[in-house]
C-alpha positions, -999 to +999 in steps of 0.1 A: +177-155+048+196-125+058+187-088+045+208-059+048+243-047+038+280-056+047+284-028+070+322-035+072+327-029+036+321+009+030+327+004-006+303-024-011+278-005+012+283+024-013+275+002-041+248-017-029+227+013-018+224+021-052+207-013-063+191-010-095+175-037-115+191-026-145+188-059-169+151-057-160+146-021-171+163-028-202+140-057-210+110-040-201+114-009-223+128-031-253+096-049-250+075-017-245+089-005-280+099-035-299+076-066-288+040-050-286+022-061-317-014-076-306-006-070-271-024-048-241+003-026-243+003-019-280+027+010-294-001+033-303+005+069-306-009+077-274+012+047-260+047+060-275+038+096-263+034+081-225+064+062-228+085+091-241+074+116-213+079+089-187+114+078-195+122+114-200+113+122-166+125+089-150+158+086-161+170+120-154+152+117-117+174+086-113+206+100-120+198+131-095+188+103-069+218+082-071+239+113-065+218+124-036+220+090-023+260+093-025+260+125-006+238+112+022+262+090+029+288+121+032+265+142+049+244+121+070+262+089+075+247+081+109+210+075+092+226+040+090+222+035+126+187+045+125+166+021+144+131+008+132+111+002+161+077-016+158+067-004+124+031-011+118+020-023+079-018-021+069-023-048+046-051-063+028-069-061-007-071-028-024-105-010-021-108-025+014-104+007+036-068+005+037-061+039+026-089+057+049-073+037+079-035+047+070-048+086+064-066+086+096-040+071+119-013+090+100-030+123+113-018+112+149+015+129+140+031+125+176+032+089+172+037+080+132+053+089+101+048+078+067+061+084+032+041+114+016+036+115-019+061+144-027+090+121-009+083+092-030+084+111-063+108+138-055+127+129-025+137+096-013+170+108+000+175+128+032+195+156+011+163+161-010+141+164+017+160+188+037+165+207+005+128+208-002+119+219+033+145+248+031+126+259-001+094+259+017+104+277+047+121+302+023+089+305+004+070+313+036+094+342+048+089+357+015+052+353+015+047+328-012+012+314-012+028+276-006-006+261+009-024+276-023+002+262-044+000+228-030-039+226-032-035+238-067-012+210-074-036+184-060-063+196-079-046+195-110-029+161-100-066+145-096-082+158-126-053+147-148-059+114-136-095+113-138-098+092-108-122+092-082-115+061-067-083+070-047-075+106-046-039+115-046-026+145-026+013+157-031+014+164+008-004+132+018+004+098+032+006+069+001+017+037-005+055+033+004+059+003-020+062+028-047+096+036-034+107+004-048+101+019-083+137+037-074+151+002-078+131-009-105+115-037-083+079-025-079+048-042-089+036-007-094+052-008-126+027-033-137+003-002-147+031+011-176+048-024-182+020-051-180+044-080-186+032-113-167+061-131-167+080-104-154+058-084-128+032-109-119+057-128-097+061-097-075+025-100-067+034-133-051+065-121-038+073-146-006+062-175-032+076-167-064+108-141-061+142-158-053+156-154-022+187-137-036+163-112-050+142-108-021+172-100+000+183-071-027+147-056-027+140-056+012+174-044+016+168-015-006+135-010+011+147-011+049+173+015+036+149+037+023+131+036+057+161+044+077+168+076+055+130+086+060+127+080+100+162+096+101+150+126+082+119+129+102+139+127+138+143+093+142+118+089+172+084+079+152+068+046+143+066+038+108+030+037+095+032+017+062+001+012+039+006-014+011-020-039-002+010-055-020+025-065+012+001-090+017+023-111+000+056-102+018+048-111+048+075-136+053+102-109+039+091-082+059+089-101+092+124-114+087+137-081+082+113-064+109+108-090+135+090-067+158+064-054+131+029-055+140+001-059+109-034-047+103-053-067+077-086-051+062-111-077+048-140-068+027-166-090+010-150-101-024-184-091-040-175-055-031-138-057-036-133-076-066-153-053-091-140-025-075-103-034-078-108-043-114-125-011-126-095+007-104-065-010-120-082-007-155-083+031-151-046+029-147-040+007-178-063+030-199-043+061-188-008+045-195-015+021-222-039+019-248-054-018-243-074-039-266-098-046-237-114-024-213-107-047-184-074-066-194-058-094-171-091-100-153-083-136-144-048-128-132-060-100-109-085-125-095-058-149-085-040-121-069-067-110-049-076-145-037-040-148-026-041-115-008-069-129+013-056-164+021-020-160+024-021-137+057-045-160+071-019-188+063+009-169+074-005-156+107-024-187+119+002-196+146+015-159+152-005-146+184-008-110+185+012-103+153-017-094+132-051-077+138-078-085+114-107-062+107-135-064+087-145-036+063-179-033+073-173-029+108-147-005+102-167+020+079-195+017+106-174+027+137-142+040+125-138+056+158-142+026+179-119+004+160-092+031+160-095+031+199-093-007+199-062-007+176-045+017+198-053-005+231-039-034+210-007-016+196-003-002+237-002+035+222-016+063+240-048+074+224-047+113+233-077+132+239-069+156+211-065+126+186-094+112+200-116+146+190-099+146+156-108+109+147-143+120+159-144+150+134-129+127+108-158+100+113-183+125+110-169+137+077-165+102+064-203+094+071-210+124+051-189+114+021-204+097-010-176+081-032-177+091-069-162+059-081-188+042-102-185+009-121-205-017-141-198-054-128-218-065-160-194-045-183-165-063-166-182-097-174-183-103-135-212-118-122-219-127-085-221-163-091-185-162-106-171-143-076-189-168-052-174-198-071-139-183-078-136-171-039-150-203-022-125-206+003-126-168+010-162-170+016-157-201+037-130-188+060-139-153+067-177-163+068-189-134+044-223-138+030-221-156-001-257-146-012-267-182-010-249-193-036-245-233-034-206-235-030-193-269-032-174-287-006-136-293-013-103-302+004-090-269+009-054-261-005-047-236+021-038-251+055-058-223+076-082-244+094-073-231+128-067-193+122-104-182+121-105-187+158-081-161+166-099-136+140-134-145+155-123-140+191-107-106+181-141-096+162-163-111+189-146-088+215-146-058+191-186-061+185-191-069+225-172-038+232-194-016+206-224-030+220-216-019+254-205+017+243-240+017+224-257+007+256-242+032+278-247+059+253-283+053+249-286+051+290-266+087+293-293+102+267-321+087+285-310+100+320 
């Protein structure tokens, strides 16, 4: 499979960077307005208003984006030569600590760059970024309270969402998979268009998306990353966090052969109900579903795939992926970060080390406002244990003493846990040694 564009044909280049799945766009919206009876996305007055506002914003924005993409080709043609060196992809199931790890490492601004929310929404092109930066500088020169304005936007954004599970800030790093909304090939569209036959295949990308389509999607994604890196000076490492990339491992390693991956794993007893509650908040915001927690069975299959596919994919790829257990990370984030920097062969500066220690202290004081009831979802621990038998077995999570049956595994990953166990054993030995040294220093 080959990803990218025909660089020898400038005409085709200009057309291909504007890739947009127009036929899917037409199908989705036709169904959203005319094929809704009895569906979770039924066309109630609320749903009609949401769709009207969404399309009124999305369509003009895409026209502007396409014009700016073409202007990039005129004013910044060298972006095509931008190299993407050793990008880092944080993967794993949602609600497994991926956001905290991403935002913590993103604070090392000397090493990393990542897509901020405002870039994903308002400025996918180089020209748009530079125009917004110029406006911010101008605002500061004339005394405009830029920081206060940004803080006000952040408060309004999270208040309107009513979302305590995943706070969004306009100037904070976010999942760059959302950039694919601009090509209409993102699973993020599932919240607005929950069509199983159309969008579920994107959650099993390597397995279910045809190679020709994969080429177009990943070509667009690479192009957006090149623009981003070029706009930010071209000398930083891309730090990407996308749970959905857990299904794109083959495509990503094909297009980024020197990429490294960090996979966080959390017991299904905690991750599954948290994820279902988070997803349901999106459907209840954009739709007017018949059920409080729709598509439960489908999401369970997605989460199972996100646990097991990385294990299978990386079983014979030494040192490409670092598996981290959620409990280890939340208990010792500063130690985990130091260990990751050693693995990535990056300089763990004293300034960033102090910042990580401060953030670790703040994180330990933080209490999540994300509340949910597994009972209301119709989820029992027994069902989770049964549905995730292979996951509990391979990751050696505590199964709460449920009697899980022995069966021939579908996933061919018998050998991979040795690598993960070695990584975890080495990390735990290091943590114990540091704790011992700390106690000895205190006693002396």
